[in-house]
VEXMAR-59390 format. One record per residue (C-alpha): residue in three letters; z, x, y. Coordinates in steps of 0.1 Angstrom, whole numbers, padded with zeros to 4 digits, always signed. Example, Ala and Ser with C-alpha at 12.3 -4.5 7.8 and 13.67 -1.06 7.14 Angstrom:
BEGIN
Ala+0078+0123-0045/Ser+0071+0137-0011/
REM end
This chain:
BEGIN
Met+1819-0698+0775/Lys+1829-0693+0739/Tyr+1846-0661+0727/Arg+1863-0647+0697/Ile+1898-0632+0691/Leu+1914-0616+0661/Ile+1949-0618+0648/Ala+1958-0590+0623/Thr+1990-0591+0603/Ile+2018-0566+0613/Leu+2016-0551+0579/Phe+1979-0545+0582/Ile+1983-0529+0616/Leu+2012-0507+0604/Leu+1992-0497+0574/Ser+1962-0486+0595/Leu+1985-0466+0619/Phe+2002-0450+0589/Ile+1969-0438+0575/Asn+1959-0424+0608/Ile+1991-0404+0612/Leu+1989-0391+0577/Thr+1952-0381+0578/Gly+1948-0371+0614/Cys+1933-0391+0643/Asp+1898-0378+0635/Gly+1898-0397+0602/Gly+1909-0371+0577/Thr+1909-0336+0592/Gly+1947-0335+0598/Ser+1971-0316+0576/Gly+1992-0345+0565/Pro+1994-0354+0528/Ile+1970-0380+0514/Ile+1988-0408+0496/Pro+1969-0423+0466/Gly+1960-0460+0472/Leu+1963-0458+0510/Thr+1927-0449+0518/Pro+1905-0462+0547/Ser+1879-0474+0522/Val+1898-0507+0516/Val+1896-0515+0553/Thr+1860-0504+0555/Met+1849-0528+0528/Gln+1866-0557+0545/Asp+1851-0548+0578/Ile+1816-0547+0562/Thr+1821-0582+0548/Glu+1832-0596+0581/Thr+1808-0577+0603/Glu+1776-0582+0582/Val+1782-0617+0569/Ile+1806-0636+0592/Asp+1800-0621+0626/Pro+1764-0632+0629/Ile+1773-0667+0620/Gly+1802-0668+0645/Glu+1780-0653+0672/Asn+1754-0679+0667/Ala+1780-0706+0670/Ile+1794-0690+0702/Asn+1760-0689+0718/Ser+1750-0724+0707/Asp+1751-0754+0730/Asp+1754-0777+0700/Pro+1789-0794+0700/Asn+1789-0792+0662/Ala+1781-0754+0661/Phe+1816-0744+0650/Arg+1816-0770+0622/Tyr+1782-0758+0609/Ala+1795-0722+0610/Ala+1826-0732+0591/Asn+1806-0749+0564/Gln+1786-0717+0559/Ile+1815-0693+0555/Lys+1843-0714+0539/Asn+1833-0704+0503/Leu+1831-0667+0509/Asp+1854-0646+0488/Cys+1871-0630+0517/Val+1879-0664+0534/Lys+1912-0680+0525/Ala+1908-0710+0547/Val+1888-0722+0577/Tyr+1892-0749+0604/Ala+1866-0760+0630/Asp+1862-0787+0656/Glu+1840-0790+0687/Asp+1860-0764+0706/Glu+1871-0738+0682/Met+1869-0723+0647/Leu+1898-0705+0630/Val+1892-0683+0599/Glu+1921-0671+0578/Tyr+1911-0641+0557/Asp+1925-0634+0522/Trp+1939-0600+0535/Gly+1960-0617+0561/Gly+1940-0615+0593/Thr+1931-0646+0613/Glu+1901-0648+0636/Ile+1897-0675+0662/Trp+1864-0684+0679/Met+1871-0705+0710/Asp+1852-0724+0737/Gln+1868-0713+0770/Pro+1849-0724+0801/Asp+1870-0703+0824/Phe+1869-0671+0803/Gln+1862-0640+0824/Glu+1829-0623+0818/Asn+1844-0588+0821/Arg+1870-0593+0794/Ser+1865-0580+0759/Ala+1852-0606+0734/Arg+1879-0596+0710/Gly+1911-0594+0729/Asp+1949-0595+0728/Val+1961-0628+0712/Ser+1998-0624+0713/Pro+2003-0658+0730/Ile+1987-0675+0699/Ser+2015-0680+0674/Ser+2012-0682+0636/Glu+2026-0717+0638/Tyr+1996-0727+0660/Gly+1972-0711+0635/Asn+1988-0729+0606/Ser+1986-0763+0624/Leu+1949-0758+0630/Leu+1943-0750+0593/Lys+1963-0780+0580/Ala+1964-0810+0604/Val+1936-0836+0604/Gly+1912-0832+0633/Asn+1926-0860+0655/Lys+1950-0889+0657/Tyr+1924-0916+0651/Ala+1922-0936+0619/Val+1898-0962+0605/Ile+1902-0986+0577/Tyr+1870-0999+0561/Asp+1877-1030+0541/Ser+1843-1044+0530/Thr+1859-1069+0506/Tyr+1883-1083+0533/Asp+1867-1118+0530/Asp+1868-1119+0492/Pro+1896-1142+0480/Gly+1898-1120+0448/Phe+1911-1091+0469/Ala+1937-1110+0490/Tyr+1965-1091+0472/Asp+1954-1058+0489/Lys+1958-1070+0525/Pro+1996-1066+0528/Tyr+1993-1030+0515/Leu+1966-1022+0540/Asp+1986-1037+0568/Asp+2014-1014+0559/Val+1991-0984+0559/Glu+1981-0994+0594/Lys+2017-0997+0606/Asp+2027-0964+0591/Leu+1998-0946+0607/Lys+2005-0961+0641/Ala+2042-0951+0638/Thr+2030-0915+0632/Gly+2010-0916+0664/Phe+1976-0927+0652/Thr+1953-0951+0669/Val+1940-0973+0641/Val+1907-0992+0640/Ser+1900-1018+0613/Lys+1865-1026+0601/His+1871-1058+0582/Gly+1843-1076+0563/Ser+1810-1076+0583/Leu+1824-1051+0608/Ala+1820-1026+0580/Ser+1783-1026+0586/Val+1758-0999+0576/Asp+1757-0985+0611/Ser+1795-0984+0614/Phe+1796-0956+0588/Lys+1780-0933+0612/Glu+1813-0935+0631/Val+1834-0917+0605/Lys+1830-0885+0625/Asp+1853-0900+0652/Tyr+1883-0903+0629/Gly+1910-0879+0614/Val+1918-0904+0587/Ile+1892-0926+0569/Leu+1904-0951+0544/Tyr+1877-0971+0525/Thr+1883-1001+0501/Gly+1856-1020+0484/His+1831-1015+0456/Gly+1816-0982+0446/Gly+1795-0967+0418/Leu+1780-0934+0406/Glu+1742-0933+0400/Asp+1737-0906+0374/Glu+1703-0912+0359/Leu+1685-0881+0369/Ala+1700-0846+0376/Ser+1679-0843+0407/Asp+1689-0877+0420/Thr+1726-0882+0413/Phe+1743-0900+0442/Tyr+1773-0922+0449/Ser+1773-0955+0469/Ile+1800-0976+0485/Met+1795-1012+0495/Thr+1794-1022+0531/Gly+1804-1057+0544/Glu+1768-1063+0557/Pro+1749-1089+0536/Tyr+1717-1076+0521/Ser+1683-1087+0533/Lys+1649-1073+0525/Pro+1642-1046+0551/Asp+1610-1047+0572/Thr+1587-1018+0562/Ser+1588-1005+0598/Ser+1625-1006+0602/Ala+1651-0977+0600/Lys+1667-0995+0571/Phe+1635-0993+0551/Glu+1634-0956+0556/Asp+1670-0953+0546/Trp+1664-0975+0515/Lys+1632-0956+0505/Asn+1651-0923+0505/Lys+1682-0938+0487/Arg+1704-0933+0517/Ile+1713-0971+0513/Glu+1708-0995+0485/Ser+1716-1031+0476/Met+1748-1038+0456/Thr+1755-1071+0438/Val+1792-1077+0432/Asp+1815-1103+0418/Trp+1830-1125+0445/Gly+1860-1148+0443/Lys+1891-1153+0422/Thr+1891-1152+0384/Gly+1878-1185+0370/Ser+1857-1193+0401/Lys+1837-1160+0406/Thr+1802-1159+0418/Thr+1781-1130+0430/Lys+1770-1117+0464/Thr+1747-1089+0474/Phe+1755-1064+0502/Trp+1741-1032+0516/Ala+1758-1000+0503/Val+1757-0965+0518/Thr+1753-0934+0496/Asn+1765-0899+0502/Lys+1728-0892+0512/Tyr+1734-0915+0542/Phe+1762-0893+0555/Asp+1741-0861+0548/Tyr+1711-0874+0567/His+1729-0888+0597/Lys+1750-0857+0601/Thr+1783-0876+0603/Asn+1802-0843+0608/Leu+1839-0847+0601/Ser+1868-0828+0618/Asn+1891-0817+0590/Ser+1895-0854+0581/Leu+1912-0871+0552/Phe+1888-0894+0535/Phe+1906-0917+0510/Asn+1881-0937+0488/Leu+1898-0965+0470/Ala+1866-0978+0453/Cys+1857-0974+0416/Glu+1843-0941+0404/Gly+1849-0922+0436/Met+1856-0891+0416/Lys+1839-0900+0383/Pro+1829-0869+0363/Ser+1792-0863+0359/Ser+1773-0842+0333/Lys+1745-0838+0359/Val+1764-0823+0389/Thr+1794-0801+0391/Ile+1811-0818+0420/His+1812-0855+0427/Pro+1783-0862+0451/Met+1804-0880+0477/Ala+1832-0854+0476/Glu+1806-0826+0480/Ser+1788-0843+0509/Leu+1819-0851+0529/Ile+1835-0817+0524/Asn+1803-0800+0534/Leu+1803-0821+0565/Gly+1837-0808+0575/Ala+1862-0832+0559/Gly+1895-0815+0550/Val+1901-0834+0518/Tyr+1885-0863+0498/Leu+1904-0885+0474/Gly+1890-0909+0448/Trp+1893-0924+0413/Thr+1876-0912+0381/Lys+1869-0947+0367/Asn+1871-0984+0377/Val+1903-0993+0395/Ser+1924-1023+0404/Ser+1955-1008+0420/Thr+1939-0998+0453/Gly+1959-1009+0483/Ser+1993-1003+0467/Val+1984-0966+0459/Ala+1970-0960+0494/Asn+2001-0975+0509/Ser+2024-0953+0489/Phe+2004-0921+0494/Ile+1999-0925+0531/Lys+2035-0935+0537/Gln+2047-0903+0521/Met+2022-0882+0541/Cys+2035-0898+0573/Thr+2068-0882+0566/Gly+2051-0848+0570/Leu+2042-0840+0534/Thr+2009-0824+0526/Val+1982-0840+0503/Gly+1992-0815+0475/Glu+2029-0823+0479/Val+2024-0860+0476/Tyr+1999-0857+0448/Asn+2021-0834+0427/Lys+2048-0860+0426/Gly+2026-0877+0399/Trp+2005-0908+0399/Glu+2001-0932+0370/Asn+1966-0939+0357/Asp+1951-0972+0370/Pro+1960-1000+0346/Ser+1926-1016+0345/Asp+1905-0987+0330/Gly+1928-0957+0329/Gly+1913-0941+0361/Val+1929-0910+0374/Leu+1934-0903+0411/Lys+1920-0869+0421/Tyr+1913-0849+0453/Tyr+1888-0823+0463/Pro+1889-0794+0471/Glu+1920-0786+0450/Asn+1926-0753+0466/Ser+1949-0748+0497/Thr+1923-0760+0522/Gly+1925-0795+0506/Ala+1961-0795+0493/Asp+1976-0784+0526/Ile+1961-0812+0548/Thr+1988-0830+0567/Leu+1989-0860+0591/Lys+2012-0842+0616/
REM end
């Protein structure tokens, strides 16, 4: 059975008690002095926000049998003004309020029916709360390398091998999806991983405001889909598309055509992520658009529960080396923001800039530990 618990800061509790002492236990009929600025109205407004907006969403998640209920709830409340940060997985949702309180909604099969839904939470430390807010959802990582078989990208392999070694040394189980293993269907599995690293080709489609989307190449060769197939439905609705790319070393390049998945593919298949770090090394992964405020892939993945999304603003060539350096530093315990703020040079090929989203504390504070 799921239930909720609330952690209030000591300052907030003492402030409430202080108000009661000064104004009388009946809410204002006592003879004590009224101190300007210390009125119950501040607390009342906060209570209204939480009770009328957040409580119904949390209750629905608690009563739902859907294993992703907490994640859906977190996506609904994470942008509210009173919410500083939120974390959710299959078993719990933690909400940190901007006034200092922390509320945890938990799935506890052995919870006693006669206990209060909001109870004493002294065993839950602030360190535990912080770890829930910051750490990626699990210790599983996947590396999608759709250009693994392309001789023109051979220089990336040693760097990606180092990423795998560093993640394993930090306690991660790492799965590699090289070449054809990075199939269309394999991208439904991103929900299983706390770290997702993608390398390959990508591009932003920005022709119409209502149809802006971003696609990344898979390692699955393109073939015309049968009209009765699932691929045809995905293709018709722009969840997948064909992508023709250069193949081979300079001087002997040819072209090949592969399937690519778009952010609409992740949206449609509900590939819900668990505070994951998604590092996109492809071109235009954070390319600005005049048609949409937030990059389509960044918006989709964060709305699906990812903790942070990284990508490049233009075409790129320094992919594996940057990922290797970034992940290596994060494996020492640094957050995304701490590593990013050390400064990263623009990509030499087209001047692309590495960016991440969201840039507030929920994205900047993501760690691998």
